[in-house]
N, C-alpha and C positions, 0 to 999 in steps of 0.2 A: 745556741753555742754553749750556754750555761748547762743545759741538760746533758750535753755530751761530756762536759767536764765531770759532772756528778756521776754519770754512768761509768766513766773510766775510773774515777776514784773508788766507786763501789766495787768494781771488778778487781782492782788492785788490792782492796781490803779483803775481799773474799779469798784471793789467791794467797795473800799473806797469812790469813787465818788457817787455810788448809796446810800450808807449809809448817806452821807452828804446831798445830794440833797433830798433824801426821808426821812429825819429825822422825827421822830414822831410828829404828830399834836395832842396836848393835848386838849381835849374837857372839858371845865369847865361848871358846872351847877350853874348858878347864880340865886339861889332861896332858900328860907328858908325851913327848914325841917318841914313838917306839924306836928301839935300837935298829930296826931294819932300815931306817932312813938315815943312818949315819954314813952310808955309802955315797957314791957319786952319781946315782941315778934317782929316779922316783918310782919305787915299786908300788903297784896297786894290789899286791897279793892279799893283804888283810881285808880290804874291801871286797875283793873277789870271793874270798872264802865266806864272808858274811852273806853275800848274795846267793851263793850256792846253798847256804844253809836255810835262808828265809824266803827265797823266791821259788815259786812253783814252776812246773814245766810250761805252763801257759803264761808265765810272766807276772803272776800276781804275787804281792808281797804280804807275808804274814806279819802285819804290823803289831798285832796284839801279842803274838809270841815273842817277837823281837823286843817289844817294849818291856815285857815281863822278864826278859833275860838280862840281868845286870852285866854279865860278862860280855854279851854281844853289844850292848849299849856302850860299854867302856871301850870295846875294840873299835867301834865306829868313831868314837870320840878321839881315840888315838890316831886313827887315819886322818881325821879332820884336823887334828893338831898339827900334823905334818903339812896338810894343805894350807892351813893358816899361816904357817911359817915359810913355806917354800912354794914358788911358782915359776913358770917360765920367764917371768919378768924379773923376779928377785934373784933367781939362781939359774940363768940360762945354760950354764955349763952342765947342768944335770939332764938336759933334754937334747940328746944328740941329733934328733931329726925333728922336722916340723910336725910330723905325725905324732911324735912323743908329746909335743906341746898340746896339740889338739886333743889327744887322749886325756891328758891331765884335766883340761877344761871340761870335757864331756863328763868324765867320771866324778870329778869334784862337784860339778853342778848337781848330778843325780844324788850324790852322797848327802849334800846339804838339803836337798828336797826331802829325802828320807829322814834326816836328822830333825827337820822342822816338824814333820808329821809325828814323829815319836815324841818330840818335846810337847806337842799340843794334844797328844792322844788322851781320850778318844775324840776323833773328828770324823764327820761323814764326808767332808770335802775340804780341799785346801782353801776354798773360798770361805770356810768358817773361821779362818785366821784373818780377822778383819782389822783394818785401820780404824782409828776413832771416827773419822769421817770417810766412809767408803764411797768415794765419788765414782770410782771405776771398779767393777768386779775383779777381785783378785789383787787389789791394791795392797792389802795388808800382807799377803804372803809373798808376792813377787817383787814388790817395790819397797815397802816400808822396812822389811827385814834386811839387814846388811850383814853379810857373811864375809869372813876374812880369807883372802887368797894371797899368800905371800906377803903378808903385812899390810895389805890394803883391803878395807871393807867395801864391798860392792853388793848391789842388789842382784837377785837372780835375773831380773829383766835386763840389767846392764850387761851381765856376763853373757847372756844369750845373744843379745842384739849387737852390742858393741865389740865385745871380745871375740866371740865365736863367729857370728854371722859375718860381720865386717872384716874381721881379721883373717878368716880362713876361707870364706866364700865357697862353701861346699853344702849344697842344699840337702845332702843326705844326713846332715847332723840332726835334722828334724825327726828322723826316724830312730834316733838313739836317745836324745834328750827326753827324759820322762818327768812329767809334772804331777805324778801320783794321781792321775785321773783316768777314768775308764777309756776315754777317747784318745789318751796319749799312747805313744808307742810302748810296747812291753819293755820291761826291764830285762836286760840280758846279763846273765851271771858272769860270762867270760869277758875279760877286759884286756884285749890285746893292745900292744903298743908297737911302735916302729912300723915296718913295712906291713905287718899283719893287720894293721888298722884298715887298710884298703879293702880287704875281703870282708872285714867286719861291717863296714859301712855299706858295701855293695849288697851283702846278705840282708842287712836290716832294711834297706830300701826295697829289695825284691819282696821280702816277706810282708812288709807293710802294704805295698801295692797289691799283693795277692790276697789280702784279707778283704772279704766282701764288706766288712764294716767300715773300711776306709775308701775303697773304690768299688762301685758296683753299677750295674746297668738296670734301670727300671724299664723293662721292655714295654709294659703297658703304657707308661707315661712317655716313653721314648726319650728318656733322660739318662745322663750319666751322673751318678751321685758321688760326690767326693768328700773326703774328710775336710773339715773346716780349716785344717792346717794349710791346705793349698790356697785358701782364701786369705788367711792371716799373713802368709808369707808368699803371696803371689809373685812378688818381684824376684824371689829366689828360684822360681820355676818358669823362667822365660822359655817359650817354645822355640825350638830350633828345627827348621825344616830342611830335609834333604833336597838335593837337586832332583828335579823330575826327569826321569829317563824316558825319552820319547822313542828309543830304539824299538823296532818291531819285535813283538814277543814270539818270534819264530822258534820252532823246535830245532831248526837247522843251525 
């Protein structure tokens, strides 16, 4: 019994040490909110313009060029200053439709990912942004860093899993959220809101599934090879079966 006590005490001490050493790193945006956000909506035009400037046709981002452009860095910071101050939670009146809310979270998430890469440039991977004790791969980038959304600091992990996945329950979001990695969905320059978001999500899902790098058939091994996204978020992709039609397949 005494051994169990010591084992539990040791585990508690380890967890406490991890929490202290890996305490949150709050990222502040030191920029004024652009005049475009003085209205009653939340426009994504400035971020969209940056993506059109720095994202290639195949979805790759010119981080080096973006990092070297002080005006582009400032423009991103301006957009994120608005994200930091305004959100569907802090200012629900700015988001007329539920799809406007979802668009905010998707685009703000991607913008903060890019912001973090630029802040740590040059990096070969987001996993290079490490916590003091990297117990889990990606801990430093996706959990330790806390970004501000409408006055509340949150990790990217929290925004993805708690705000977006649980809040909107649309598996297609995984084909839009980009973690700045080769196996992530490509970054899309156009940022539709409102009813137009539906086609955006549908197109993203179709294109992701059509890419052999994400879904392919290994005929020799007789296996279907899937992106690990389908494993990580397996519960989001529950299979739904159609009723089997036993009617005769007659031509008449």
